[in-house]
N, C-alpha and C positions, 0 to 999 in steps of 0.2 A: 126469336128470329122473325123476320117479315116473311110471310108465306102467301101462296095463292096468286103470285104474279108471274107473268111470262116476262122474260127479259134476259139480261146478261149478268155475269158475275165478275166482280172485281176481287181478286185474291191477293193476299200478302201472307206468305208462309202457309199455315194451315187454316187461317181464318178467311172466311169468304162472306160477302154481302150480296144477297140477291137484289138486283136492281131492276126496276120496271121502266122501260122507255116511255110507257104511257102514263107514268105518274112522276112528274118532275120533282114533287116534294120528297118522294122516297129516294130518288137519285141524289138530290142535294143532301139529304140527311146522311146517306151512306158515304157519300164523298167527304162530308165533314168529319165523319168518324175515321175515315181513312187518313185524312190530313192530321187529325189528332194523334193517330198511331205513329205516323211519320215523325211528328214533333217529339213524341215521347221517346222514340228510338234515338233521335238526334241528341236529346238531353241526356239519355243514358250514356251515350258516347262521351259527351262532355264531362259527365260525372265520373266516368271511368278514367278520364284523362286528368281531371283537376280536383277530384273529390278527396275526402279525408284518407281513403285507403292508400293513396299514392305515397303518402309521407313526403310530399314535395318540400324541399328545403331551399332550393335555388329559385330566386324570383326571375320572372321573365323581365325583359327590358321594358321601360316605359312605352317605347314605340310599339312593342308587341302587345302590351296591355291595351293600349288605345285601339289598335287595329282589331283586337279580339272583341272589344265592346262595340265597335262600329259594325262588325259582322253580325254580332248577336242582335243588334237593333234592326239591321236590314232583314235578318231571318224572320223576325216577327213584325214585319212592316205593317200588317193589318192592325196591330195593337199600338205600334210606335207611330202615332198619328202623322198624317201629312203635314200637320202644323210644325213638326220638327224641321221640315225642309224650308220653312219660312223664317226660321230663326237666323240671326246674324251668324256668320260663319264662325266667329270666335266662341260662340256658345254651343255649337252643335256637338262638338266632342264631349263637352261636359254633360249635356243632356244624355248622350249615349252612355256615358259612364254611370250616371245615376240610374238610367233605365236598366242597364246590365245588372246592377245590384238587385233591383226590384224583380227582374225577370228570373234570376237565379233563385231568389227566395221563394217566389211563386211556384217555380217548378219543383223545388225541394219539398214544398208543401203538398202539391197536387199530383205529381207525376210518379211517385214511388209506389202507390197502391197500398201502403202500409203506414197507418198513423204513427205507430211507435218508431218506425225507421225515420219518418218525416220529422218527428220531434227531435230525434238524435241529430239528424242532419241540420236542422235549424239551430240547434245548440252549437254545432260546429261552425255554422255560418256566422253566428253572433261572435264566436271566438275569433274568427278571421277579421270581423269588423273591429273588434276591440284591439286586436293586434295592429290593425291599420292605424288606429288612433295613437297607438304607442310607438309608431314608426317602424313596425315590422310587417312587411308585405311580401307575399309570395304568389298568391293567386292572381291571375291576370286582371280580374275585375278590380281587385283592391289596389293593384299597382297603378292602374289608371285612375281609380276613384280617389286615391290619396292626393293626387295633384288637384283634383276638383275641391276636395275638402280644405286643403291648404289655401288655395287661391280665393275661395269664397267664404272661408271661415265658418263652415257649416258644423254645428254641434252634433254630437252623436245621437241625440234624442229622436229626431225624425226617423233615422234608420232603424233604431231599436224598436220604436213604436210599431213599425210595419211588421216586425217579427212577432209582436204580441198578437196581431190579428192572424197571422199564418199559423201560429200555435193554437189559437182559439179554434180555427177551422178543424183541427185534428180532434178536438174534445167536445165541441158544441155543434150540433146539427140542427137545432131548432131555437127560435127566439119567441118568448112568450108575448112580449109587448114591443111596440114601435120604439119606445125609449131604449130598450135593450139593444135593438138593432142599430139605433143611433150610436150607442156605446161602442158597438163593433166598428162602425164607420169611422169613429174617432181614431181608430188605429189602422184600419185597412185602407182608408182613402185620404183623410186629411193630411197625413204626413207628406204625401206627394205634393199637394199644393204648397205646403210650407217649404219644401225643397226648391220648388220653382221660384218662390219669393227670394230665397237665399241666392239662387243663381241670377236673379234679376237685381240683386243688391237693393232690395226694397222691402225687406222684412220689417213689419210693424204690427202692433196689436190690431189696428183697424183693418189693414189688408189681410191679416191672418184670419179674422172673423169672416170676412167675405170669401176668402179662398176656401175656408172650411165649408162654407155653405155650398160653393160650387162643387167641391169634391164629394161632399155627402150626396148632393143631387145626382152627380155622375155615377156614384156607386149604386144608388137606388135604381137609377135607370138601367144600369147593367144587370142588377138583380132581376128586375121585371122582364128584361129582354131574355134572360137565361133561366127562367123558372124550370123549364123542362130539363135543360142540361144539368142544372144544379141538383135536381131531384135524382137524376141518374147517378150522381155522385153521393147520394144519401143526405143532401142538405135541403132544407126548406128555409128560405129567408122571409117569406111572408109571415108576419106576426101571427102567432097561434090564436091570440084573442080575437083578431080580425077574421081569421078563418072560421072560428066558431060563430062569430057574429053574423057572417054572411052565409053560413051553412055549407061550407066546403070542407069536407073531412079528409083525413089521411088516405082513406081508400079511394077517394076521388083523385088525389095526386097519383096514386098507383095506376089508375086507369087513364091518366092523362086526359081527363074529361073537361072540356070547355063548355060547361053548362052556364045557365044564367047567373047562378051564385058566384061562379068563378069570374065571370065578366064584371060583375058588380064589385067584387073583391079587388080585382086588379085595377079597375078604373079608379077606385078610391086611392090606391097606392100610387098610381101614375100622377094623380092630381098633387099628392104630397111631394113627390119627387120634383115635379115642375116648380112648385113653390120654393123649394130649396135652391134650384138653379136660378130662378129669377131674382131671388134675394141677393145673389152674388154678382149680378150684372154691373153694379157700380164699380167693381174691381177693375173693369176694363180701363176706366179713366184714371185709375190710381197707380197703375204699373208703368214702367218706362215705355215710351213709344214703340221700342223694338219688340216688346212682348204683348202689346195690346191686341194685335190680330190673333195671336195664338190663344190668348185667354178668351177672346170672343168666340173663336172656333170651338174651344172646349165646351163652352156653355151651349152654343147652338148645336153642336154635335149631340150633346145629351138631350136637348129639346127635340131634335129630329128623331132620336130613338123613341122617345115617348110618343111622338106623333105617329111613327110607324106602328107602334103597338095599338094606338087608337084606330088607325086605318084598317087594322086586321080585326077590329072589334074585340080586342084583347085576347084573341086566340093565339097564344104563344106556344101552344102544344103542337099544332099542325106544322107551322113554319116559324122559324126564328126570325123576328123582325130585324130588318137591316135597312140601312140608308143607301139609296142608289148613288151611283157616281154622279149622275146629273144633279141630284139634290145636293150632294156635297159641293159641286161647282157653284150652284146657286147660293149656298150658304157662304162659301168663300167670297164670291163677288159681292154679296149683300153686306157682309161684315167689313170687307175692305172699303167699300164705297162709303158706308156710314162713318167709319173711322177717319177716312180722308176728308170728309166734309165736316167732321166734328159734330155729327148729329147722331152718333150711335146711341140707340135706346134699347137695344136688345130685340127689336122687332123687324129689323131689316129683311132677313131672309123670308 
């Protein structure tokens, strides 16, 4: 617990967080924990309603399924990027359907607090997915997703690949090398980009390679943004060989120590993440016009996270790096202007 501060307490049930009005970082951290608790309770209610224990045999209507997916996307609006609002109206529901599938899988992996239970639930979720492809849908997510799969002829592989990563999170908490971490990204991030290509009806080997680069870069940016949060969950994504090379030990993680060794370690990883994102910039010009702004925003959103880490001198322990609303607006304006003029180079914002 955080102690030694005067301030107020925010309580939910029996759990309380001492917050200090004089220390905004403490306040923000505790409020973030509170938000996570609320999200966990909301997911628990959804799992109670639609999980495997219900023995649900009657499917909801397609309209109900679509509405459920939209509500789920809005509930997690901070993750379901504003880029989704810039999509053509005909694609928004389909993006919500895909997002709902990913959101449920992510919560099944992270919100139960029990790796064995998570693995069992992920097996159940894959069973629901395969039933969907066999024409048997009951769960509201799959009732809605079935329409998307049929309309855009999406194969099962990207959906299954995501589950590989979520299962891996239950078994693997450390990565020895950067190549091993890239292997994880192959399943945790790259399938999302491939799904976007299917929704844009522009799937091809060249675009897939570029989308993989963007998604890997985004995943790495998210890892380096959330070093502290992931360690609290028992996971370290910074490659162990690099930790040893820079002299940052496991006990340093436990102390949340932002010493010179950690700054050098994270700065090197930030550089690598940026290179992956920038390699994917040509994808913007290879997707349909209606998706170009969204892809540009994905890339520059990732670059902005990396920039926020640098501006904090790589101290991700004290405060989680975030992108301000004003910065997001500048990114949006810069990307839009560059695309409109046909001069997008990836450097507009």
